[in-house]
mmJSON file of the N, C-alpha and C atoms, coordinates in Angstrom:
{"data_MODEL":{"atom_site":{
"group_PDB":["ATOM","ATOM","ATOM","ATOM","ATOM","ATOM","ATOM","ATOM","ATOM","ATOM","ATOM","ATOM","ATOM","ATOM","ATOM","ATOM","ATOM","ATOM","ATOM","ATOM","ATOM","ATOM","ATOM","ATOM","ATOM","ATOM","ATOM","ATOM","ATOM","ATOM","ATOM","ATOM","ATOM","ATOM","ATOM","ATOM","ATOM","ATOM","ATOM","ATOM","ATOM","ATOM","ATOM","ATOM","ATOM","ATOM","ATOM","ATOM","ATOM","ATOM","ATOM","ATOM","ATOM","ATOM","ATOM","ATOM","ATOM","ATOM","ATOM","ATOM","ATOM","ATOM","ATOM","ATOM","ATOM","ATOM","ATOM","ATOM","ATOM","ATOM","ATOM","ATOM","ATOM","ATOM","ATOM","ATOM","ATOM","ATOM","ATOM","ATOM","ATOM","ATOM","ATOM","ATOM","ATOM","ATOM","ATOM","ATOM","ATOM","ATOM","ATOM","ATOM","ATOM","ATOM","ATOM","ATOM","ATOM","ATOM","ATOM","ATOM","ATOM","ATOM","ATOM","ATOM","ATOM","ATOM","ATOM","ATOM","ATOM","ATOM","ATOM","ATOM","ATOM","ATOM","ATOM","ATOM","ATOM","ATOM","ATOM","ATOM","ATOM","ATOM","ATOM","ATOM","ATOM","ATOM","ATOM","ATOM","ATOM","ATOM","ATOM","ATOM","ATOM","ATOM","ATOM","ATOM","ATOM","ATOM","ATOM","ATOM","ATOM","ATOM","ATOM","ATOM","ATOM","ATOM","ATOM","ATOM","ATOM","ATOM"],
"id":[1,2,3,4,5,6,7,8,9,10,11,12,13,14,15,16,17,18,19,20,21,22,23,24,25,26,27,28,29,30,31,32,33,34,35,36,37,38,39,40,41,42,43,44,45,46,47,48,49,50,51,52,53,54,55,56,57,58,59,60,61,62,63,64,65,66,67,68,69,70,71,72,73,74,75,76,77,78,79,80,81,82,83,84,85,86,87,88,89,90,91,92,93,94,95,96,97,98,99,100,101,102,103,104,105,106,107,108,109,110,111,112,113,114,115,116,117,118,119,120,121,122,123,124,125,126,127,128,129,130,131,132,133,134,135,136,137,138,139,140,141,142,143,144,145,146,147,148,149,150],
"type_symbol":["N","C","C","N","C","C","N","C","C","N","C","C","N","C","C","N","C","C","N","C","C","N","C","C","N","C","C","N","C","C","N","C","C","N","C","C","N","C","C","N","C","C","N","C","C","N","C","C","N","C","C","N","C","C","N","C","C","N","C","C","N","C","C","N","C","C","N","C","C","N","C","C","N","C","C","N","C","C","N","C","C","N","C","C","N","C","C","N","C","C","N","C","C","N","C","C","N","C","C","N","C","C","N","C","C","N","C","C","N","C","C","N","C","C","N","C","C","N","C","C","N","C","C","N","C","C","N","C","C","N","C","C","N","C","C","N","C","C","N","C","C","N","C","C","N","C","C","N","C","C"],
"label_atom_id":["N","CA","C","N","CA","C","N","CA","C","N","CA","C","N","CA","C","N","CA","C","N","CA","C","N","CA","C","N","CA","C","N","CA","C","N","CA","C","N","CA","C","N","CA","C","N","CA","C","N","CA","C","N","CA","C","N","CA","C","N","CA","C","N","CA","C","N","CA","C","N","CA","C","N","CA","C","N","CA","C","N","CA","C","N","CA","C","N","CA","C","N","CA","C","N","CA","C","N","CA","C","N","CA","C","N","CA","C","N","CA","C","N","CA","C","N","CA","C","N","CA","C","N","CA","C","N","CA","C","N","CA","C","N","CA","C","N","CA","C","N","CA","C","N","CA","C","N","CA","C","N","CA","C","N","CA","C","N","CA","C","N","CA","C","N","CA","C","N","CA","C","N","CA","C"],
"label_alt_id":[null,null,null,null,null,null,null,null,null,null,null,null,null,null,null,null,null,null,null,null,null,null,null,null,null,null,null,null,null,null,null,null,null,null,null,null,null,null,null,null,null,null,null,null,null,null,null,null,null,null,null,null,null,null,null,null,null,null,null,null,null,null,null,null,null,null,null,null,null,null,null,null,null,null,null,null,null,null,null,null,null,null,null,null,null,null,null,null,null,null,null,null,null,null,null,null,null,null,null,null,null,null,null,null,null,null,null,null,null,null,null,null,null,null,null,null,null,null,null,null,null,null,null,null,null,null,null,null,null,null,null,null,null,null,null,null,null,null,null,null,null,null,null,null,null,null,null,null,null,null],
"label_comp_id":["MET","MET","MET","ARG","ARG","ARG","TRP","TRP","TRP","ILE","ILE","ILE","VAL","VAL","VAL","ARG","ARG","ARG","VAL","VAL","VAL","ALA","ALA","ALA","ARG","ARG","ARG","THR","THR","THR","MET","MET","MET","ASP","ASP","ASP","ASP","ASP","ASP","VAL","VAL","VAL","LYS","LYS","LYS","GLU","GLU","GLU","CYS","CYS","CYS","TYR","TYR","TYR","PHE","PHE","PHE","SER","SER","SER","ASP","ASP","ASP","LYS","LYS","LYS","GLU","GLU","GLU","LYS","LYS","LYS","ALA","ALA","ALA","LEU","LEU","LEU","GLU","GLU","GLU","ARG","ARG","ARG","MET","MET","MET","GLU","GLU","GLU","ILE","ILE","ILE","LEU","LEU","LEU","LYS","LYS","LYS","ASP","ASP","ASP","LEU","LEU","LEU","SER","SER","SER","MET","MET","MET","ALA","ALA","ALA","VAL","VAL","VAL","ASP","ASP","ASP","ALA","ALA","ALA","THR","THR","THR","VAL","VAL","VAL","TRP","TRP","TRP","MET","MET","MET","GLU","GLU","GLU","GLU","GLU","GLU","ILE","ILE","ILE","ASP","ASP","ASP","ASP","ASP","ASP"],
"label_asym_id":["A","A","A","A","A","A","A","A","A","A","A","A","A","A","A","A","A","A","A","A","A","A","A","A","A","A","A","A","A","A","A","A","A","A","A","A","A","A","A","A","A","A","A","A","A","A","A","A","A","A","A","A","A","A","A","A","A","A","A","A","A","A","A","A","A","A","A","A","A","A","A","A","A","A","A","A","A","A","A","A","A","A","A","A","A","A","A","A","A","A","A","A","A","A","A","A","A","A","A","A","A","A","A","A","A","A","A","A","A","A","A","A","A","A","A","A","A","A","A","A","A","A","A","A","A","A","A","A","A","A","A","A","A","A","A","A","A","A","A","A","A","A","A","A","A","A","A","A","A","A"],
"label_entity_id":["1","1","1","1","1","1","1","1","1","1","1","1","1","1","1","1","1","1","1","1","1","1","1","1","1","1","1","1","1","1","1","1","1","1","1","1","1","1","1","1","1","1","1","1","1","1","1","1","1","1","1","1","1","1","1","1","1","1","1","1","1","1","1","1","1","1","1","1","1","1","1","1","1","1","1","1","1","1","1","1","1","1","1","1","1","1","1","1","1","1","1","1","1","1","1","1","1","1","1","1","1","1","1","1","1","1","1","1","1","1","1","1","1","1","1","1","1","1","1","1","1","1","1","1","1","1","1","1","1","1","1","1","1","1","1","1","1","1","1","1","1","1","1","1","1","1","1","1","1","1"],
"label_seq_id":[1,1,1,2,2,2,3,3,3,4,4,4,5,5,5,6,6,6,7,7,7,8,8,8,9,9,9,10,10,10,11,11,11,12,12,12,13,13,13,14,14,14,15,15,15,16,16,16,17,17,17,18,18,18,19,19,19,20,20,20,21,21,21,22,22,22,23,23,23,24,24,24,25,25,25,26,26,26,27,27,27,28,28,28,29,29,29,30,30,30,31,31,31,32,32,32,33,33,33,34,34,34,35,35,35,36,36,36,37,37,37,38,38,38,39,39,39,40,40,40,41,41,41,42,42,42,43,43,43,44,44,44,45,45,45,46,46,46,47,47,47,48,48,48,49,49,49,50,50,50],
"pdbx_PDB_ins_code":[null,null,null,null,null,null,null,null,null,null,null,null,null,null,null,null,null,null,null,null,null,null,null,null,null,null,null,null,null,null,null,null,null,null,null,null,null,null,null,null,null,null,null,null,null,null,null,null,null,null,null,null,null,null,null,null,null,null,null,null,null,null,null,null,null,null,null,null,null,null,null,null,null,null,null,null,null,null,null,null,null,null,null,null,null,null,null,null,null,null,null,null,null,null,null,null,null,null,null,null,null,null,null,null,null,null,null,null,null,null,null,null,null,null,null,null,null,null,null,null,null,null,null,null,null,null,null,null,null,null,null,null,null,null,null,null,null,null,null,null,null,null,null,null,null,null,null,null,null,null],
"Cartn_x":[-10.953,-12.202,-13.283,-14.464,-15.59,-16.814,-17.78,-19.03,-20.177,-21.227,-22.44,-23.564,-24.262,-25.469,-26.635,-27.546,-28.693,-29.987,-30.97,-32.303,-33.323,-34.365,-35.362,-36.729,-37.729,-39.12,-39.573,-39.093,-39.308,-37.973,-37.819,-36.55,-36.376,-37.441,-37.344,-36.94,-36.912,-36.645,-35.534,-34.315,-33.173,-32.314,-32.023,-31.116,-29.857,-28.704,-27.467,-26.496,-25.687,-24.63,-23.336,-22.249,-20.94,-20.095,-19.354,-18.508,-17.143,-16.108,-14.773,-14.451,-15.222,-15.035,-16.14,-15.748,-16.73,-17.57,-16.957,-17.696,-18.797,-18.507,-19.527,-20.642,-20.271,-21.276,-22.195,-21.617,-22.425,-23.327,-22.795,-23.586,-24.78,-24.543,-25.621,-26.643,-26.156,-27.062,-27.987,-27.463,-28.29,-29.361,-29.004,-29.978,-31.07,-30.67,-31.65,-32.526,-31.961,-32.762,-33.874,-33.559,-34.59,-35.693,-35.307,-36.293,-37.063,-36.406,-37.043,-38.236,-38.23,-39.372,-40.634,-40.476,-41.63,-42.214,-41.381,-41.849,-41.812,-41.597,-41.589,-40.58,-39.331,-38.25,-37.232,-36.39,-35.314,-33.984,-33.094,-31.769,-30.731,-29.691,-28.604,-27.294,-26.202,-24.863,-24.056,-23.266,-22.4,-20.982,-20.028,-18.621,-18.138,-17.397,-16.832,-15.322,-14.735,-13.281,-12.712,-12.198,-11.662,-10.329],
"Cartn_y":[87.548,87.514,87.011,87.602,87.208,86.979,86.292,86.013,86.446,86.944,87.335,86.436,85.824,85.072,85.918,86.215,87.06,86.289,86.605,86.025,87.139,87.136,88.21,87.695,88.111,87.874,89.044,90.247,91.447,92.186,93.128,93.857,94.809,95.034,95.86,95.049,93.727,92.843,91.856,92.35,91.523,91.237,89.95,89.528,89.004,89.243,88.787,88.229,87.282,86.669,86.758,87.062,87.181,85.954,85.464,84.288,84.545,84.001,84.047,82.715,81.689,80.358,80.102,79.938,79.768,78.509,77.425,76.179,76.337,77.051,77.289,78.172,79.146,80.022,79.225,78.343,77.519,76.567,76.007,75.107,75.844,77.032,77.823,78.232,78.568,78.975,77.822,76.618,75.459,75.21,75.347,75.182,76.234,77.481,78.565,78.416,77.89,77.679,76.674,75.619,74.636,75.278,76.084,76.753,77.83,78.482,79.594,79.146,77.906,77.408,77.373,77.127,77.05,78.429,79.454,80.793,81.786,81.287,82.127,83.272,82.909,83.892,83.656,84.639,84.559,84.509,83.618,83.47,83.678,84.461,84.638,84.87,84.671,84.798,85.749,86.595,87.533,87.418,87.653,87.634,89.066,89.306,90.632,90.512,91.308,91.311,92.412,92.016,92.988,93.538],
"Cartn_z":[-177.841,-178.545,-177.586,-177.687,-176.84,-177.708,-177.134,-177.815,-176.921,-177.551,-176.839,-177.34,-176.402,-176.731,-176.252,-177.173,-176.84,-177.078,-176.25,-176.409,-176.209,-177.051,-176.979,-177.396,-176.653,-177.073,-177.93,-177.595,-178.405,-178.43,-179.323,-179.393,-178.209,-177.446,-176.24,-175.021,-175.149,-174.016,-174.379,-174.532,-174.925,-173.7,-173.485,-172.415,-173.084,-172.456,-173.077,-172.046,-172.51,-171.704,-172.503,-171.809,-172.449,-172.128,-173.128,-172.962,-173.59,-172.974,-173.576,-174.25,-173.95,-174.526,-175.56,-176.801,-177.876,-177.689,-177.22,-177.019,-175.977,-174.895,-173.867,-174.413,-175.226,-175.834,-176.756,-177.56,-178.462,-177.686,-176.604,-175.764,-175.157,-174.628,-174.026,-175.086,-176.28,-177.341,-177.735,-177.812,-178.158,-177.1,-175.83,-174.745,-174.865,-175.086,-175.202,-176.442,-177.528,-178.736,-178.472,-177.711,-177.373,-176.536,-175.556,-174.707,-175.465,-176.403,-177.113,-177.94,-178.373,-179.146,-178.29,-176.999,-176.101,-175.794,-175.814,-175.428,-176.589,-177.805,-179.003,-178.888,-178.643,-178.527,-179.644,-179.857,-180.842,-180.105,-180.551,-179.939,-181.028,-180.718,-181.671,-180.936,-181.673,-181.101,-181.971,-181.311,-182.022,-181.484,-182.356,-181.983,-181.809,-180.72,-180.458,-180.56,-181.401,-181.555,-180.664,-179.508,-178.535,-178.968],
"occupancy":[1.0,1.0,1.0,1.0,1.0,1.0,1.0,1.0,1.0,1.0,1.0,1.0,1.0,1.0,1.0,1.0,1.0,1.0,1.0,1.0,1.0,1.0,1.0,1.0,1.0,1.0,1.0,1.0,1.0,1.0,1.0,1.0,1.0,1.0,1.0,1.0,1.0,1.0,1.0,1.0,1.0,1.0,1.0,1.0,1.0,1.0,1.0,1.0,1.0,1.0,1.0,1.0,1.0,1.0,1.0,1.0,1.0,1.0,1.0,1.0,1.0,1.0,1.0,1.0,1.0,1.0,1.0,1.0,1.0,1.0,1.0,1.0,1.0,1.0,1.0,1.0,1.0,1.0,1.0,1.0,1.0,1.0,1.0,1.0,1.0,1.0,1.0,1.0,1.0,1.0,1.0,1.0,1.0,1.0,1.0,1.0,1.0,1.0,1.0,1.0,1.0,1.0,1.0,1.0,1.0,1.0,1.0,1.0,1.0,1.0,1.0,1.0,1.0,1.0,1.0,1.0,1.0,1.0,1.0,1.0,1.0,1.0,1.0,1.0,1.0,1.0,1.0,1.0,1.0,1.0,1.0,1.0,1.0,1.0,1.0,1.0,1.0,1.0,1.0,1.0,1.0,1.0,1.0,1.0,1.0,1.0,1.0,1.0,1.0,1.0],
"B_iso_or_equiv":[0.0,0.0,0.0,0.0,0.0,0.0,0.0,0.0,0.0,0.0,0.0,0.0,0.0,0.0,0.0,0.0,0.0,0.0,0.0,0.0,0.0,0.0,0.0,0.0,0.0,0.0,0.0,0.0,0.0,0.0,0.0,0.0,0.0,0.0,0.0,0.0,0.0,0.0,0.0,0.0,0.0,0.0,0.0,0.0,0.0,0.0,0.0,0.0,0.0,0.0,0.0,0.0,0.0,0.0,0.0,0.0,0.0,0.0,0.0,0.0,0.0,0.0,0.0,0.0,0.0,0.0,0.0,0.0,0.0,0.0,0.0,0.0,0.0,0.0,0.0,0.0,0.0,0.0,0.0,0.0,0.0,0.0,0.0,0.0,0.0,0.0,0.0,0.0,0.0,0.0,0.0,0.0,0.0,0.0,0.0,0.0,0.0,0.0,0.0,0.0,0.0,0.0,0.0,0.0,0.0,0.0,0.0,0.0,0.0,0.0,0.0,0.0,0.0,0.0,0.0,0.0,0.0,0.0,0.0,0.0,0.0,0.0,0.0,0.0,0.0,0.0,0.0,0.0,0.0,0.0,0.0,0.0,0.0,0.0,0.0,0.0,0.0,0.0,0.0,0.0,0.0,0.0,0.0,0.0,0.0,0.0,0.0,0.0,0.0,0.0],
"pdbx_formal_charge":[null,null,null,null,null,null,null,null,null,null,null,null,null,null,null,null,null,null,null,null,null,null,null,null,null,null,null,null,null,null,null,null,null,null,null,null,null,null,null,null,null,null,null,null,null,null,null,null,null,null,null,null,null,null,null,null,null,null,null,null,null,null,null,null,null,null,null,null,null,null,null,null,null,null,null,null,null,null,null,null,null,null,null,null,null,null,null,null,null,null,null,null,null,null,null,null,null,null,null,null,null,null,null,null,null,null,null,null,null,null,null,null,null,null,null,null,null,null,null,null,null,null,null,null,null,null,null,null,null,null,null,null,null,null,null,null,null,null,null,null,null,null,null,null,null,null,null,null,null,null],
"auth_seq_id":[1,1,1,2,2,2,3,3,3,4,4,4,5,5,5,6,6,6,7,7,7,8,8,8,9,9,9,10,10,10,11,11,11,12,12,12,13,13,13,14,14,14,15,15,15,16,16,16,17,17,17,18,18,18,19,19,19,20,20,20,21,21,21,22,22,22,23,23,23,24,24,24,25,25,25,26,26,26,27,27,27,28,28,28,29,29,29,30,30,30,31,31,31,32,32,32,33,33,33,34,34,34,35,35,35,36,36,36,37,37,37,38,38,38,39,39,39,40,40,40,41,41,41,42,42,42,43,43,43,44,44,44,45,45,45,46,46,46,47,47,47,48,48,48,49,49,49,50,50,50],
"auth_comp_id":["MET","MET","MET","ARG","ARG","ARG","TRP","TRP","TRP","ILE","ILE","ILE","VAL","VAL","VAL","ARG","ARG","ARG","VAL","VAL","VAL","ALA","ALA","ALA","ARG","ARG","ARG","THR","THR","THR","MET","MET","MET","ASP","ASP","ASP","ASP","ASP","ASP","VAL","VAL","VAL","LYS","LYS","LYS","GLU","GLU","GLU","CYS","CYS","CYS","TYR","TYR","TYR","PHE","PHE","PHE","SER","SER","SER","ASP","ASP","ASP","LYS","LYS","LYS","GLU","GLU","GLU","LYS","LYS","LYS","ALA","ALA","ALA","LEU","LEU","LEU","GLU","GLU","GLU","ARG","ARG","ARG","MET","MET","MET","GLU","GLU","GLU","ILE","ILE","ILE","LEU","LEU","LEU","LYS","LYS","LYS","ASP","ASP","ASP","LEU","LEU","LEU","SER","SER","SER","MET","MET","MET","ALA","ALA","ALA","VAL","VAL","VAL","ASP","ASP","ASP","ALA","ALA","ALA","THR","THR","THR","VAL","VAL","VAL","TRP","TRP","TRP","MET","MET","MET","GLU","GLU","GLU","GLU","GLU","GLU","ILE","ILE","ILE","ASP","ASP","ASP","ASP","ASP","ASP"],
"auth_asym_id":["A","A","A","A","A","A","A","A","A","A","A","A","A","A","A","A","A","A","A","A","A","A","A","A","A","A","A","A","A","A","A","A","A","A","A","A","A","A","A","A","A","A","A","A","A","A","A","A","A","A","A","A","A","A","A","A","A","A","A","A","A","A","A","A","A","A","A","A","A","A","A","A","A","A","A","A","A","A","A","A","A","A","A","A","A","A","A","A","A","A","A","A","A","A","A","A","A","A","A","A","A","A","A","A","A","A","A","A","A","A","A","A","A","A","A","A","A","A","A","A","A","A","A","A","A","A","A","A","A","A","A","A","A","A","A","A","A","A","A","A","A","A","A","A","A","A","A","A","A","A"],
"auth_atom_id":["N","CA","C","N","CA","C","N","CA","C","N","CA","C","N","CA","C","N","CA","C","N","CA","C","N","CA","C","N","CA","C","N","CA","C","N","CA","C","N","CA","C","N","CA","C","N","CA","C","N","CA","C","N","CA","C","N","CA","C","N","CA","C","N","CA","C","N","CA","C","N","CA","C","N","CA","C","N","CA","C","N","CA","C","N","CA","C","N","CA","C","N","CA","C","N","CA","C","N","CA","C","N","CA","C","N","CA","C","N","CA","C","N","CA","C","N","CA","C","N","CA","C","N","CA","C","N","CA","C","N","CA","C","N","CA","C","N","CA","C","N","CA","C","N","CA","C","N","CA","C","N","CA","C","N","CA","C","N","CA","C","N","CA","C","N","CA","C","N","CA","C","N","CA","C"],
"pdbx_PDB_model_num":[1,1,1,1,1,1,1,1,1,1,1,1,1,1,1,1,1,1,1,1,1,1,1,1,1,1,1,1,1,1,1,1,1,1,1,1,1,1,1,1,1,1,1,1,1,1,1,1,1,1,1,1,1,1,1,1,1,1,1,1,1,1,1,1,1,1,1,1,1,1,1,1,1,1,1,1,1,1,1,1,1,1,1,1,1,1,1,1,1,1,1,1,1,1,1,1,1,1,1,1,1,1,1,1,1,1,1,1,1,1,1,1,1,1,1,1,1,1,1,1,1,1,1,1,1,1,1,1,1,1,1,1,1,1,1,1,1,1,1,1,1,1,1,1,1,1,1,1,1,1]
}}}
């Protein structure tokens, strides 16, 4: 199982990171959420069932 953390200012500008460790994905998502408030971005996480 893998997780994708995505961040976007617009739906045309989505950046994503892939993680195999859920804890690392959650940690990165929390960091990005803090930064996203400064630049008006959206952060979300999705689970991929391989």
